[in-house]
C-alpha distance (Angstrom), angle and dihedral (degrees) to the residues before:
residue distance angle dihedral
X1 . . .
X2 3.79 . .
X3 3.78 114.6 .
X4 3.76 130.5 -162.4
X5 3.80 130.6 -173.6
X6 3.78 126.1 -150.8
X7 3.80 125.3 -173.9
X8 3.79 107.5 -124.7
X9 3.79 90.5 -156.6
X10 3.80 87.7 71.9
X11 3.78 89.6 56.2
X12 3.79 104.2 38.7
X13 3.77 141.0 29.7
X14 3.80 103.2 -138.6
X15 3.79 125.5 -168.6
X16 3.82 105.2 163.8
X17 3.80 137.4 21.3
X18 3.81 91.7 -141.6
X19 3.78 97.5 68.3
X20 3.81 121.7 -170.2
X21 3.80 115.7 -77.5
X22 3.79 113.8 -96.2
X23 3.77 140.2 -154.0
X24 3.78 114.6 -101.4
X25 3.80 113.5 -109.3
X26 3.77 127.2 -151.3
X27 3.80 105.3 -93.1
X28 3.79 96.4 166.8
X29 3.78 107.9 146.3
X30 3.81 92.9 27.0
X31 3.81 94.2 136.9
X32 3.80 90.9 52.2
X33 3.82 89.2 46.5
X34 3.81 91.7 55.2
X35 3.79 90.3 49.6
X36 3.80 90.8 48.4
X37 3.82 91.7 49.5
X38 3.80 89.7 50.8
X39 3.80 94.1 -136.9
X40 3.80 141.3 78.2
X41 3.81 108.9 -140.2
X42 3.80 110.8 -144.9
X43 3.82 123.6 -172.2
X44 3.82 110.7 -146.6
X45 3.79 141.6 175.6
X46 3.83 100.6 -157.5
X47 3.81 95.8 -159.1
X48 3.79 100.4 102.2
X49 3.79 112.2 79.1
X50 3.00 126.4 -143.1
X51 3.83 93.4 20.0
X52 3.81 96.2 50.2
X53 3.81 128.3 -10.9
X54 3.80 142.6 128.2
X55 3.80 121.3 -89.0
X56 3.79 115.5 -174.6
X57 3.80 86.9 -14.9
X58 3.81 94.5 -54.7
X59 3.84 129.2 104.5
X60 3.80 112.8 -97.7
X61 3.79 139.0 166.2
X62 3.78 136.1 72.7
X63 3.82 94.7 -53.5
X64 3.81 92.3 50.5
X65 3.81 91.3 47.4
X66 3.80 90.6 50.6
X67 3.81 91.2 49.1
X68 3.80 90.1 51.3
X69 3.81 91.1 49.4
X70 3.80 91.3 49.6
X71 3.80 90.9 48.8
X72 3.80 91.4 48.9
X73 3.79 90.0 52.7
X74 3.81 89.2 52.0
X75 3.79 92.5 44.9
X76 3.82 94.1 -119.3
X77 3.81 139.9 107.2
X78 3.82 127.7 -111.4
X79 3.79 124.6 -110.2
X80 3.82 111.3 -164.3
X81 3.80 116.8 -148.3
X82 3.79 104.8 -159.9
X83 3.81 121.9 -152.8
X84 3.76 142.2 137.1
X85 3.79 116.7 -82.9
X86 3.81 95.7 -93.1
X87 3.81 89.2 58.8
X88 3.81 98.4 59.3
X89 3.80 101.8 86.7
X90 3.79 91.4 31.7
X91 3.79 86.9 59.2
X92 3.80 89.7 55.2
X93 3.79 90.9 48.5
X94 3.79 91.3 51.8
X95 3.82 89.5 50.1
X96 3.80 91.1 -119.4
X97 3.81 90.8 124.4
X98 3.80 138.9 35.8
X99 3.80 93.5 -154.6
X100 3.79 141.5 9.2
X101 3.79 103.0 -143.0
X102 3.78 96.3 169.7
X103 3.78 115.0 109.5
X104 3.80 98.1 -69.8
X105 3.80 116.9 161.9
X106 3.79 115.5 -144.9
X107 3.80 109.7 -116.2
X108 3.80 130.0 172.3
X109 3.81 93.5 -115.0
X110 3.80 92.2 48.5
X111 3.80 90.0 49.1
X112 3.80 87.6 65.5
X113 3.81 88.2 67.4
X114 3.81 104.8 29.0
X115 3.80 139.3 28.2
X116 3.81 116.8 -123.0
X117 3.78 131.6 -145.1
X118 3.79 120.0 -152.9
X119 3.80 126.0 -69.8
X120 3.81 118.9 -73.5
X121 3.83 100.3 175.7
X122 3.80 134.3 31.9
X123 3.81 116.0 -143.5
X124 3.81 139.1 158.8
X125 3.78 131.4 -156.2
X126 3.78 124.8 -115.7
X127 3.79 137.9 166.0
X128 3.81 120.4 -96.4
X129 3.81 110.5 -148.6
X130 3.79 137.1 169.6
X131 3.77 115.2 -79.1
X132 3.81 92.0 -116.6
X133 3.82 93.1 52.6
X134 3.83 110.3 129.9
X135 3.81 99.6 -171.6
X136 3.81 111.8 99.0
X137 3.81 108.7 169.4
X138 3.78 133.5 73.5
X139 3.79 89.5 -122.3
X140 3.79 92.6 57.5
X141 3.81 91.6 54.4
X142 3.80 94.8 41.1
X143 3.80 97.3 83.7
X144 3.79 134.6 114.4
X145 3.82 89.4 -115.2
X146 3.82 92.9 59.1
X147 3.80 121.2 93.5
X148 3.82 118.2 -158.0
X149 3.80 124.8 -175.9
X150 3.81 123.6 -140.7
X151 3.79 133.6 176.1
X152 3.78 106.5 -111.4
X153 3.78 118.4 -117.5
X154 3.82 93.6 24.6
X155 3.80 137.1 106.5
X156 3.80 85.7 -101.5
X157 3.81 88.3 81.0
X158 3.82 92.5 57.0
X159 3.81 90.7 48.9
X160 3.80 88.7 50.6
X161 3.79 92.7 53.8
X162 3.80 91.6 46.8
X163 3.81 101.0 42.9
X164 3.82 104.1 27.7
X165 3.82 108.2 25.0
X166 3.82 93.2 151.4
X167 3.81 96.1 49.1
X168 3.79 124.2 91.4
X169 3.81 114.6 -102.2
X170 3.79 119.4 -137.6
X171 3.82 106.5 -167.2
X172 3.82 117.0 -163.2
X173 3.80 137.0 169.7
X174 3.80 101.0 -107.9
X175 3.78 144.3 11.1
X176 3.82 93.2 -109.8
X177 3.80 89.3 61.8
X178 3.80 90.3 51.6
X179 3.81 90.4 50.5
X180 3.81 90.6 53.2
X181 3.80 90.6 48.8
X182 3.80 89.6 53.8
X183 3.82 95.0 43.0
X184 3.82 90.9 52.5
X185 3.80 93.7 46.4
X186 3.78 96.4 -113.4
X187 3.82 93.0 122.7
X188 3.80 133.2 27.8
X189 3.80 95.7 -133.5
X190 3.77 145.8 -26.3
X191 3.77 130.8 -129.7
X192 3.80 113.7 -122.1
X193 3.79 139.5 150.5
X194 3.80 117.6 -87.1
X195 3.82 93.0 -113.5
X196 3.81 97.3 53.2
X197 3.80 90.7 39.1
X198 3.80 91.4 53.6
X199 3.81 89.8 52.7
X200 3.81 91.8 52.9
X201 3.82 90.8 45.7
X202 3.80 93.2 51.2
X203 3.81 91.2 48.4
X204 3.80 93.3 46.5
X205 3.84 104.2 28.6
X206 3.81 94.2 162.7
X207 3.80 94.3 47.2
X208 3.80 111.2 38.2
X209 3.81 136.6 42.0
X210 3.80 132.7 169.6
X211 3.81 124.7 -121.3
X212 3.83 133.3 -171.9
X213 3.83 98.0 21.3
X214 3.80 95.9 121.5
X215 3.80 124.1 94.6
X216 3.79 95.6 21.2
X217 3.80 97.0 -38.1
X218 3.78 123.6 -121.1
X219 3.79 89.6 -47.6
X220 3.80 139.7 -13.9
X221 3.82 112.7 -108.7
X222 3.81 109.6 179.2
X223 3.80 113.8 -174.2
X224 3.80 118.9 -124.7
X225 3.80 133.5 177.5
X226 3.80 114.0 -107.5
X227 3.81 121.3 -152.0
X228 3.79 131.0 -177.2
X229 3.78 113.9 -62.6
X230 3.80 109.2 -86.4
X231 3.81 95.9 11.2
X232 3.78 93.5 128.8
X233 3.80 92.5 152.4
X234 3.79 93.1 64.2
X235 3.80 91.9 38.0
X236 3.81 89.0 56.9
X237 3.80 90.7 47.8
X238 3.82 90.1 51.3
X239 3.81 91.9 49.9
X240 3.81 93.1 50.8
X241 3.81 92.4 44.2
X242 3.81 92.9 51.4
X243 3.81 92.5 46.0
X244 3.80 90.8 53.9
X245 3.82 91.7 42.0
X246 3.81 91.3 52.8
X247 3.82 94.2 45.1
X248 3.81 91.5 49.5
X249 3.81 91.2 56.9
X250 3.81 92.2 -117.2
X251 3.81 92.8 117.1
X252 3.80 90.6 53.8
X253 3.82 90.3 53.3
X254 3.81 92.8 52.0
X255 3.80 92.8 44.4
X256 3.81 92.6 50.9
X257 3.83 90.1 47.1
X258 3.82 92.5 53.7
X259 3.80 102.7 32.4
X260 3.79 103.1 29.5
X261 3.80 92.1 -130.4
X262 3.78 140.0 74.1
X263 3.82 120.6 -89.9
X264 3.79 122.2 -124.5
X265 3.78 95.1 -112.9
X266 3.80 93.3 177.0
X267 3.81 92.1 57.3
X268 3.80 91.0 43.7
X269 3.80 90.8 53.5
X270 3.80 90.5 48.2
X271 3.81 89.4 52.5
X272 3.81 89.5 48.8
X273 3.79 93.0 48.0
X274 3.82 91.7 -106.9
X275 3.81 89.5 -64.0
């Protein structure tokens, strides 16, 4: 189907991912409204390959494939509203997007500004370090002399406070910037999900390796689809669609295409409450 990409920065001035809580609006008829508009507007931060990224200038990855499948089921196209990570929920609040299908983890504070469907991807956080790094314990990295990069406005910041409270935080706008900081020796590591970290490691095998991803990682960060605050009708549609998509084996096909391995469907269903 036809795709279009819009830069959210041209629509909004965003300062924080955790936007102020909002009053729920009446979104009854939202599914019919999307069908009538002929497009599903999806806010994305395409910095997290293979979940969501740009390939030849177009959104690609598991999240993009899921958005396309949802749009096909609705009989519409997808319009991608591109922003940095802090702009995702703000885009929903400004009614620039119908969904944010872009690696967002449901958190209590975020739920004050957006409504979340159930989990679609299970991830954990680890620490990307240089390949020649000799430190191997949390204690060795948790020092005042250590600099660790995080993407601001993400769950990476909470993991930083929990796992490395003594280390210096370097907060930047995107994961690519953190990678460059590490590659040039300006930081000692950067916190990132195991999927994105594995992609960087495979692309730069002599530069980057991942630490602390075993046994649940630094923190669990399951991805969920966010919709506009109070849009329970579309949230329910998303939940039913994904349940059917998973049961039909279609999710497994897309996961294998993007990740090169099989998903743990049993664990995903447990996280979703078997639905």
